[in-house]
C-alpha positions as CSV (number, residue, x, y, z in Angstrom):
1,M,-22.8,-2.8,-28.0
2,E,-22.1,-5.3,-30.9
3,D,-20.8,-8.5,-29.7
4,I,-17.6,-9.3,-31.1
5,N,-16.2,-11.5,-28.5
6,H,-15.7,-14.5,-31.1
7,N,-14.9,-16.7,-28.1
8,V,-12.3,-14.5,-27.1
9,S,-10.6,-15.8,-23.7
10,L,-10.8,-13.4,-20.6
11,T,-7.9,-11.1,-20.5
12,S,-5.9,-10.8,-17.0
13,G,-7.4,-7.3,-16.3
14,E,-10.7,-9.1,-16.7
15,L,-10.0,-11.7,-14.7
16,A,-8.4,-9.5,-12.3
17,N,-11.8,-7.5,-12.0
18,L,-13.7,-10.6,-11.5
19,W,-11.7,-12.3,-8.9
20,T,-11.7,-9.1,-7.0
21,Q,-15.0,-8.6,-7.0
22,Y,-15.9,-12.2,-6.0
23,M,-13.7,-11.7,-3.1
24,N,-15.0,-8.6,-2.0
25,D,-18.8,-9.7,-2.5
26,S,-18.2,-12.9,-0.9
27,L,-17.1,-10.9,2.2
28,T,-19.7,-8.3,1.9
29,I,-22.8,-11.1,2.0
30,C,-21.1,-12.1,4.9
31,V,-21.3,-8.7,7.0
32,L,-24.7,-8.0,5.8
33,N,-26.6,-11.3,6.6
34,H,-25.2,-10.6,10.1
35,S,-26.0,-7.0,10.1
36,I,-29.4,-7.5,8.6
37,K,-30.2,-9.9,11.5
38,K,-29.4,-7.2,14.3
39,V,-30.3,-4.0,12.8
40,Q,-33.5,-2.4,14.7
41,D,-33.9,0.6,12.3
42,E,-36.0,-0.6,9.6
43,D,-35.2,2.2,7.2
44,I,-31.2,0.8,7.6
45,K,-32.4,-2.7,7.5
46,E,-33.8,-1.9,4.2
47,I,-30.6,-0.2,2.7
48,L,-28.8,-3.4,3.9
49,Q,-31.1,-5.7,2.5
50,F,-31.1,-4.1,-0.9
51,A,-27.5,-4.3,-1.0
52,L,-27.4,-7.7,-0.1
53,S,-29.7,-8.2,-2.9
54,L,-27.1,-6.7,-5.5
55,A,-24.2,-8.9,-4.3
56,E,-25.6,-12.0,-4.1
57,P,-26.3,-12.2,-8.0
58,H,-23.0,-10.9,-8.7
59,I,-21.2,-14.2,-7.1
60,V,-23.5,-16.5,-9.1
61,K,-22.7,-14.4,-12.5
62,I,-18.8,-14.2,-11.6
63,K,-18.9,-18.1,-11.0
64,E,-20.8,-18.6,-14.5
65,F,-18.0,-16.3,-16.1
66,L,-15.1,-18.3,-14.5
67,K,-16.2,-21.7,-15.1
68,Q,-16.7,-20.9,-19.0
69,E,-13.2,-20.3,-19.0
70,N,-12.3,-23.4,-16.8
71,Y,-10.7,-21.2,-14.2
72,P,-11.2,-21.8,-10.6
73,V,-13.8,-20.1,-8.3
74,P,-12.2,-18.5,-5.3
75,K,-12.9,-19.8,-2.1
76,G,-13.8,-16.3,-0.6
77,F,-16.0,-16.3,2.5
78,T,-18.8,-18.0,3.7
79,I,-21.8,-17.7,5.9
80,E,-20.9,-20.9,7.2
81,Q,-17.3,-20.6,8.0
82,D,-16.8,-16.7,8.3
83,I,-20.0,-15.3,10.4
84,N,-21.8,-16.2,14.0
85,L,-25.1,-15.0,13.1
86,N,-25.7,-15.3,17.1
87,A,-23.3,-12.9,17.9
88,P,-24.5,-9.8,19.3
89,P,-24.4,-6.6,17.4
90,L,-20.8,-5.1,17.1
91,F,-21.7,-2.0,15.6
92,S,-24.8,0.6,16.1
93,D,-27.4,1.0,13.3
94,T,-26.0,4.0,12.3
95,F,-22.4,3.0,11.7
96,M,-24.0,0.3,9.4
97,L,-25.6,3.1,7.4
98,V,-22.4,5.2,7.2
99,Y,-20.5,1.7,6.8
100,M,-22.7,0.8,3.8
101,H,-22.1,4.4,2.4
102,I,-18.6,4.3,2.5
103,M,-18.2,0.7,1.0
104,T,-20.5,1.7,-1.8
105,L,-18.1,4.5,-2.7
106,H,-15.4,1.6,-3.0
107,G,-17.6,-0.1,-5.2
108,M,-18.4,2.9,-7.5
109,T,-14.5,3.4,-7.6
110,G,-13.8,-0.2,-8.4
111,Y,-16.7,-1.0,-10.8
112,A,-15.6,2.3,-12.9
113,G,-12.0,0.9,-12.9
114,A,-13.3,-2.3,-14.2
115,V,-15.4,-1.0,-17.3
116,G,-12.0,0.9,-18.5
117,N,-10.0,-2.1,-18.0
118,S,-12.6,-4.8,-19.7
119,V,-12.7,-5.5,-23.4
120,R,-15.2,-8.2,-24.0
121,A,-18.7,-7.2,-24.8
122,D,-20.0,-9.3,-22.0
123,Q,-17.7,-7.6,-19.4
124,I,-18.4,-4.4,-20.0
125,T,-21.9,-4.9,-20.1
126,Y,-21.8,-6.4,-16.9
127,F,-19.7,-3.8,-14.9
128,I,-21.9,-1.1,-16.3
129,E,-24.8,-2.8,-14.8
130,C,-22.8,-3.2,-11.6
131,N,-22.0,0.7,-11.4
132,K,-25.4,1.6,-12.3
133,E,-26.5,-0.5,-9.0
134,A,-24.1,0.9,-7.0
135,M,-25.0,4.4,-8.0
136,E,-28.3,3.6,-7.2
137,L,-27.2,2.3,-3.5
138,Y,-25.1,5.6,-3.3
139,E,-28.4,7.8,-3.7
140,R,-30.4,5.8,-1.6
141,T,-27.5,5.6,1.3
142,V,-27.2,9.4,0.9
143,H,-30.9,10.0,0.9
144,L,-31.1,8.3,4.2
145,M,-28.2,9.9,5.9
146,L,-29.5,13.5,5.0
147,K,-33.0,12.3,6.3
148,K,-31.6,11.0,9.6
149,G,-29.1,14.0,9.9
150,I,-26.0,11.8,9.9
151,Y,-24.4,12.9,6.6
152,S,-20.8,14.7,7.0
153,R,-21.0,17.4,4.0
154,T,-17.7,18.7,2.5
155,P,-17.3,22.1,4.1
156,H,-18.9,25.0,2.3
157,I,-16.9,28.1,0.9
158,N,-17.4,31.1,-0.2
159,S,-17.9,32.2,-3.9
160,P,-15.2,34.3,-5.3
161,E,-16.5,37.4,-6.8
162,K,-14.5,37.3,-9.9
163,I,-12.4,35.0,-11.8
164,D,-8.6,35.0,-10.5
165,F,-5.1,33.6,-11.7
166,V,-2.4,32.6,-9.4
167,D,0.0,35.5,-9.8
168,N,2.5,34.5,-6.9
169,K,4.9,31.2,-6.4
170,S,3.9,31.9,-3.0
171,Y,0.7,29.9,-3.8
172,L,2.6,26.4,-4.0
173,S,4.4,27.1,-0.6
174,G,3.6,25.9,2.9
175,W,6.8,24.9,4.6
176,F,7.7,28.6,5.7
177,G,6.0,32.1,6.3
178,K,2.3,32.5,5.7
179,K,0.2,29.7,4.2
180,R,-2.5,30.4,1.5
181,P,-6.2,28.9,2.7
182,L,-6.6,25.3,1.1
183,N,-8.5,25.1,-2.3
184,A,-11.6,23.5,-2.9
185,M,-9.5,20.1,-4.1
186,E,-7.6,20.1,-1.3
187,I,-10.8,20.4,1.2
188,S,-12.5,17.5,-0.9
189,G,-9.4,15.2,-0.5
190,L,-9.1,15.9,2.8
191,S,-12.7,15.5,3.7
192,F,-12.8,12.4,1.6
193,N,-10.0,10.6,3.2
194,M,-11.2,11.7,6.5
195,Q,-14.5,9.8,6.0
196,K,-13.1,6.3,4.6
197,T,-10.4,6.6,7.6
198,A,-13.3,7.3,10.3
199,V,-14.8,3.6,9.3
200,K,-11.7,1.9,9.3
201,V,-11.1,3.5,12.8
202,V,-14.4,1.9,13.9
203,L,-13.8,-1.4,12.2
204,E,-10.4,-1.6,14.0
205,I,-11.8,-0.6,17.2
206,G,-14.6,-3.4,17.0
207,F,-12.3,-6.4,15.3
208,G,-9.9,-5.6,17.9
209,Q,-11.8,-6.3,20.8
210,T,-13.8,-9.5,19.2
211,C,-10.8,-11.3,17.4
212,Q,-9.5,-14.5,18.7
213,S,-5.8,-14.4,18.0
214,K,-3.9,-12.0,20.1
215,E,-1.4,-11.2,17.3
216,L,-4.3,-9.9,15.4
217,Q,-5.7,-8.1,18.3
218,K,-2.0,-6.3,18.4
219,Y,-2.5,-5.6,14.6
220,F,-5.9,-4.0,14.8
221,N,-5.0,-1.8,17.6
222,K,-1.9,-0.5,15.9
223,G,-4.1,0.3,12.9
224,R,-6.5,1.9,15.1
225,D,-3.9,4.4,16.3
226,I,-2.2,4.8,12.9
227,C,-5.6,5.8,11.0
228,K,-6.9,7.9,14.4
229,K,-3.4,9.9,14.0
230,H,-4.3,10.1,10.1
231,F,-7.7,11.6,10.8
232,E,-6.1,14.3,13.4
233,T,-3.4,14.8,10.6
234,F,-6.1,15.7,8.0
235,R,-8.4,17.2,10.3
236,S,-5.8,19.8,11.6
237,F,-5.6,21.0,8.1
238,L,-9.1,21.9,8.0
239,I,-9.3,23.5,11.5
240,K,-6.5,26.0,10.7
241,D,-8.9,27.3,8.0
242,N,-12.0,27.4,10.1
243,L,-13.6,24.4,8.4
244,S,-15.8,21.6,9.5
245,S,-14.7,18.1,9.5
246,P,-16.4,14.6,9.3
247,N,-17.4,12.6,12.4
248,L,-14.8,10.0,13.7
249,W,-17.9,7.7,15.0
250,I,-15.9,5.9,17.4
251,S,-18.8,5.7,20.0
252,E,-21.0,3.6,17.5
253,V,-19.0,0.4,18.6
254,S,-20.9,-1.9,21.1
255,N,-19.4,-3.4,24.5
256,S,-19.4,-7.2,22.8
257,T,-16.6,-9.3,22.8
258,V,-18.4,-12.3,20.8
259,P,-16.8,-12.7,17.4
260,P,-19.6,-12.1,14.8
261,F,-17.1,-12.6,11.9
262,S,-14.1,-14.9,11.3
263,D,-10.4,-13.5,12.1
264,K,-9.7,-14.3,8.3
265,L,-12.5,-12.1,7.1
266,M,-11.9,-9.3,9.5
267,L,-8.2,-9.3,8.7
268,F,-8.8,-9.6,5.0
269,H,-11.2,-6.5,5.4
270,I,-8.6,-4.2,7.2
271,V,-5.8,-5.1,4.7
272,T,-8.2,-4.4,1.9
273,L,-9.2,-1.0,3.0
274,V,-6.0,0.3,3.7
275,S,-4.5,-0.9,0.8
276,A,-7.1,0.9,-0.9
277,A,-6.2,4.1,1.2
278,V,-2.9,3.7,-0.5
279,G,-4.6,4.9,-3.9
280,F,-6.8,7.3,-2.2
281,Y,-4.1,9.4,-0.4
282,S,-2.1,9.4,-3.3
283,A,-5.1,10.8,-5.3
284,G,-5.3,13.5,-2.4
285,L,-1.7,14.1,-2.9
286,S,-2.1,14.4,-6.7
287,V,-4.4,17.4,-6.4
288,S,-2.6,19.0,-3.2
289,Q,-0.6,22.1,-4.5
290,R,0.6,23.6,-1.3
291,R,3.9,21.7,-0.5
292,D,3.3,21.0,3.6
293,L,0.0,19.3,2.5
294,A,1.5,17.2,-0.1
295,L,4.5,16.3,2.1
296,E,2.0,15.3,4.7
297,Y,0.3,13.1,2.1
298,T,3.8,11.2,1.2
299,G,4.6,10.2,4.7
300,L,0.9,9.2,5.2
301,V,1.1,6.9,2.2
302,T,4.3,5.2,3.4
303,E,3.0,4.4,7.0
304,I,-0.3,3.5,5.6
305,G,1.2,0.8,2.9
306,L,3.8,-0.5,5.6
307,Y,0.8,-1.2,7.5
308,A,-1.0,-2.9,4.8
309,E,2.0,-4.9,3.9
310,D,2.3,-6.1,7.5
311,G,-1.2,-7.2,7.4
312,A,-0.7,-9.2,3.8
313,Q,2.2,-10.9,6.0
314,L,-0.2,-12.2,8.7
315,L,-2.7,-13.8,5.9
316,I,0.1,-15.3,4.7
317,K,1.1,-16.6,7.9
318,N,-2.0,-18.0,8.8
319,G,-2.9,-19.5,5.3
320,W,-5.8,-17.0,4.6
321,L,-4.0,-15.3,1.5
322,E,-5.9,-16.7,-1.8
323,R,-3.5,-16.4,-4.7
324,P,-5.2,-14.3,-7.2
325,P,-4.6,-14.9,-11.2
326,M,-1.4,-14.8,-12.0
327,A,1.0,-15.3,-14.9
328,D,3.1,-18.3,-15.7
329,D,6.7,-18.7,-14.0
330,K,8.5,-19.4,-17.6
331,D,11.8,-20.1,-15.6
332,E,10.5,-22.4,-13.3
333,L,8.6,-24.3,-15.9
334,S,11.8,-24.7,-18.3
335,N,13.9,-25.8,-15.1
336,S,11.3,-28.5,-14.3
337,Q,11.6,-30.3,-17.7
């Protein structure tokens, strides 16, 4: 791409991309450093090491971008303050592979959005490269999960004999009477959200039994129950059509009560994931053409959104929520004169 930056400053969108990636990758580096030390399976360890080799240079590059703009580098998360390398493993090797797979899905989604939100040539080039890295990591995680027989495929459906068109308004129904079977887009959305929700449940169980704060423990346990309910809600739609559903993985949490991560890291991680779930649920809603499914998504979006807000309030209460890049408050500036 031709370099036509002309020393143009980063836009608010580009700052948001870099700030968000710094926060997420600094957290990921902490999680991976602990996991790599504890994982026994060499194949899974290799995946985690590869993921770490991608995340660490990102931090260096983002610091360079921000310093060039005279923009403060976020504090984020650090190995010194946010992990206990001596803590026993909290999750099984199997779950860490599943976790890495889901986090890679989040990464690809974020990087694709960052490319579309960037204008400066260096930013576009950087996030395209990040997306390529994430796609390679995705391919590796899927290959290893298939090899180990733990990948949850989206349910198979039979091919129709011919192309068909909807000729009855009952196709959109779902509240009363006979419901039509789910279509492929609806099935995909349900399965996709179930896979992500399953990971949140396991994290909330593990974080709930190791966090130091009773208030956070209550929050994680509440999230565990909410996400379990959401998982079962999604699953009920698939079961009614005799379709398979993803695993929940709740048996992959150890009995350790020694915290491997700081309360700050654990809370931020959950708040970030449930906030992202609002978007993923909404994407599922957007392709749902059965009214009962659309209505269910609407209720779940509201519930998970309120839970995310409660988590953000806890971050603020504990002084852990870093202020993201913001516009100037012109009213406040004028009143200060």
